[in-house]
N, C-alpha and C positions, 0 to 999 in steps of 0.2 A: 390601756382598756382592761377593766376587769371580766375575770371570767363572768360568764350568767351565772345568779346563785341559784342555789337549789329552791324549789319547790315549797310551801307550804301550806298546805290544808288548814283554811283561816274560817271556823264557824265565828267567830267574833260573838260568841256568843255570851260572854260575861258579865255581870250584874250584881256585883256586891256593894250595897251603899254608891258611893260615892270612888270609889277606888277603881286607881286607871287600870283599863285592861292591861293584866302582863302580859298577852301574845303579841298585842300595839307594842309594847315596850320593849318586848324582844326585838322584834322587826326595826325599832324602830335605834336600837343602838345596835344594831349588826350592820347597816348602812344605809343612806341614805335613800335607797331604791330595792325591794324586793320583789320575788316572783311569788304569786299567790293564787291558790284555789278557792272561790267563794263555793256554799253551798249550795247556789243556784244560777244555772244557766251553763254553755258552754266552754268550754277552754279553760286559759290561764290569765291573766293578769298583773302588768309593773302593780305596784303599790308604792306609792312615792311619802317620805314620811317628815320631811325637814320641812322648814320655816318657805326659805328660801325659793327652794328648787320645788314645793306646791305653788308657792307663788310665779315663777318659770311657766307650768302646767296649766295655771287657771289665765295668764296672758298671752302667751306666744301661740299665736292662731294653728302653727304648726301640729296643735293638738284640738281635736273636731270633738264638739257636743255630738252635732248632726250627725255626726258619722256612724251613730249607735244605734239610730232607729232601724229597723228592721233586723235586726241583729240581734240573735241571744247574748246576750253579753253578760259575763260574770256578776250576781247579786248578792242583795241578802234574802229578798224575796222572791215565793214560788211564781209572782207575777209581776211584771217589771209594774213600780208604781206611776211612771211620770207615761204624759201624752204623748203621740208623735205629733203634734204641733205644737205643745207647749213653748212658751219661750224659753225652759229651761236645758232644751235641746235644739238651740236656736245658735247657731254664729254670726256674728256681725256681718255685714254689715244688718242681716234682719233684725237680729236680735237687741241692735242698738236703736233700729228703727220704733221697736215693740217697748221697749224700757224707756223711750223718750217720751212715749203718748201713757205707759202704763203711772211714770213718773210723776205727771200732772194730778194724777186722783191721790195723791200724798203730800201735796203741795203744803204747806206750812198752815194755810187756812181751812183746808181740811184736816190736817192733822191737827188742829185747836178742837175743830168741835166734836172729834175722834177722844179726844182727853176728858170734854165735858161729858161724853157718852160712857164714857170709859169709869170715870168718878162717880156716874150717878150710879152705875150697875155694882161698883162695889161697896156704895156706903148700901144700899138696900141687901146684899150679900151679907155682910159682916152685921149687919142689921139682925137676921135669920139667924146667924151663926151665934151672935148675944143670946139673943132669945131661946134658941134652943140649949143652952147652958154648959157648962164645962163640966164633963172633959167633951170633944167635940173634934171632926176627923176635917183638919183644914184641907184637905186634898179633894175632898168631898162636898165640902159648904164655899171654897174658894177658887182651888187651883182647878177644880174641872168645869164649874159654872161658866167662869167668868169667861175666856178668850169666846167660846162656842157664842156667848151670849153678846159680848160684844162686835165679833165677827156680823152674825147674823143680826144685827142691829144696823152694821156700817154696812153690811150691802143690802137691806130691807126684807131680812126671809122671814116667813111666814112662823109663829112660835108654832104652829103645829108638825110644821114639818122637820124642824129640827134635829130633834131626837132621833128621826132616821137618818140624816143629811150623815152626822155621828158617827153613827154605828157603820155605814158604807164608809168613811174615811178609815176606822177603828182595822175596819178587816181589812184591806186593803193595806196594810202595815204592817198583817201580820206574818211572822216567817213561819208555820208549817207547813207541810208539802200539802194537807190535806186540803187546805183552806184556796186553795188556789182555784178552783172553780165560783169558791164565792168570793171571791177576790176579784174575778174578770164578770162577775153578773154586778158586784158594786159599782164599778169603774162604768161599767156601760148606764147603768139604773141614774149615777151620778151626773154625767154625760148628758143623758135626757132631761133629767132636773134641769139644770145649765140653761139648756140648749131653749127651752121653755121662757124660762125666766128672763134669759137674759133677749128674747125679742118679743117681750112684752116690752123690757124697761127700753128697747131701742124703741118701740114703738111710743112709748108713754111715760118717756123720762123725769123723776124724780130728783130728789137729794142727795139720793143713797150712792156709794160707791160705785156701786155697777152701772149707774145713769150716768156719774161722771165720767167714767171710760167708757160708755158708750158715742157720748156726744163730744172727748178730748178730742183736741187737735193739734197737728204738729203740721201747719203748713197745710196744706188739700189734705193731708193723712189723715185717717180714722181706723180704728181698727176694723178688721171684717167680722161677720156675726159668730165664723169659726174660732177666729182668735178671741172674741171676746167670751164666749162659753169656756174656752181653755183655761183665761185666766182667773175667770169665777170661778172653777173650782180650783185651782191651785190656791186661790184666797182662800176661801174654806177650808179646805188640809191644811196648809203651812200655818192657817191663822188663826187657826185651834188647838191644834194637836201640840204642837212644838212648845207653843206658849206653857199651855197648860201643862207639861209636862218640866216646863222650866221653870213654874212657879212652883212645883212642888219640889224639885230641883233644890233653887234658891234657898225656898225654906226651909228645907232640912238642911243646907249645911248652914244657915245662920242660928236654927233651934238648936244645934250640934257645938255653936260656937256661941254663947252669951256671951262674951267678952265683946264680939264683933257686933252683933248687935247691938247691943247696950250703948255701942259708941254711935250706930248709925243713926240709932233713935233721938240719939242728943246731939246729933251731929249730923241733919236731916242734908245738910246741902253737901255732905262728900255722896250721899248718896248714889247720882249717877258715875262721877269714877269707880264708885266700888262693883256698881251694876257690872262695866267693863269688865272688872278684874273675877269678878263670880263667872262671865259668860265666856273669859279664857280657861278657866281653871276647870270647872265643870263638864262632864265625860257625858255630856245628854244623849248621844246616840250608840250605836253598837256598830261598828264596822264602816263602811264607807256607804258611798250616795251614789250618785249617777257619774259613770265613770265616761274617759273622751278617747277617743283614737289617734292615735299617731297618723298624721297626714303623708310623711316622710320621715326617713333613716331620722332620728335624732338621738345625741349622747347626752346624757342625763346620767348627775351619780356617778360616773366610772362607769357606769355600764350602756351599750346600745339598744337601743330602743328600733327596734323597725316597722317599717312604715307597714300600718294595720293592725299593729298593738294595741291592747287596750292597756288603758293607763288610769287608777284611782289615786284621787289622794285622799291623805288624812290630814283634815284638819284639826284631829283633834293631838296627835302627834305636833302637827305643825304648833298647838298651844302649849306646848310642854318643849320648843326646841329650847335647850340649857344655850346654845349657841345666839339663841334671842332674847330672850328671858331670863331674867340672873334670878334665882331657887324657884325657875319652873313649878317644882312639886308642889309651894307654899301658897297657901290661899293669902294673898296680901292684900287688905281692904281698900289699901291708901297707895297701892301700885301705880308708879305711870310708867309711859314705854311704848313699845311698839303698840298696833292694833291687831284683836285677837281675830283668827278667820271664824269665828263660831256660825258668824251670817253668809259666809262663804268669802270668796276674793273674786276680783278683776271684774268682767264684762257678767257672771253670774250672781255675784251680789245679794244677798236678797234683798229684795225691793220692799219688800215690807218692815224689814227693820226697823222701821222708824216706831211702826203704831205696835209690833211687840215689844219694844223698850220704852213704848209709852205706858200700856198695859202694866208690864213691873214695875215701873215707879211709882204707878199712883197703887196698884193693890200691894207691893208691899211698903209703900212710905204711909200708906193708908192703914192699914193692920198693927206697923211698930206703935202709932201714935197713938192708935183705937187702943191695943190692948198691949201698955207696957210690961204687964208681968208673964207674954207669953211663951214656954216653954213647952217640952213633948211631954207628954204626959205617960207616957212608957218608953224604957232605956232605949237608946238609938238601935243598940243590935237586934233588938224585936221590930223595929220595921221591916214591912215586906217591901219587897222590888220587883219590878214587872219582866218577867222573862221571856216573853212570845211574843213581841215585834221588836221593831228594829231603834225602840227608843228604850232610854236610863229612864226610870221614875221609880217613885213610891207607891205603892198600893191605895197605902193609906196614912196621915199624918196625924195620928191621935195628939190634942195639946189640950192643955189646960193654961186658965190664967187668973 
């Protein structure tokens, strides 16, 4: 058994284009399990960095997500983003029941309808960008509006409500200390909004995703009102912000690799596999997300984790594990191999991953087809990157064609 490693202060605030966070790299190189202190929350935590060890923590029932509820756990934001009743802080079998119900909303027939809606939105946005003329900000014209518009159409959220909902979601992701009170208010306002909306859809269901979830059955099981409210919130937050930022990141990655973009433009059938590699390679967030709690003593990576200890995992370092991926720090658009962990793993793998992948495929595929001469309008080093939230993404992407 190795001695307890020294505790590292980890702000995880690195945001230099798509370069990998050097502090995460150092922790990964030092060993599979590290001791860290994060910007917010009480106490210290373990950080698990290796692919196989991350897989263990995310599938072993000795590590509980539910046990973080009510604790001021070490985290990246002043106010915890997660709702106490959300599926992402549940353990089996409760989470399994909800996942079974929610997955019905992403059945193939619903996904095909979402693909058609996404294509319609993409075409309209690119029409506007073309009419605007060159140069144009790809982030403003495509990455920012597409996921919000798509998820709001899928959830059938009135157009007049969308900007305020997005503002609430962004406030909750802000990492600055003086943002805490605003984040608490935004969290409460979002919850109240969706409590009202889901009650309406329960009473008068339509063909939107909230109505599908409100009426989905697994035997005699239905989502209760609280579960439906929180799930609608989660879908809005994760269904727009993360996809927006990944659209910006992937666009930047391809715009700075014109040979790769040309290969995909000429071979569109290769894009789904290339997308998996882009998702693996891109460090899309800073630091870590929702931790787990060890429910008993566990030996992992040569260290003794005690019952009650907080355990974070890093999907970013797992995606760069040289024991699992050949040339892990190289973007190889024709790579095949192990699955990436960008959408999580195990019982908390992102349920909305099919919708995110559909949006990315439709948006980027259509973009490359319609604008074959697309390129950055400024030198890559002049692109500015977000520094104020948990997400890594370009603030603007000026392009010409």
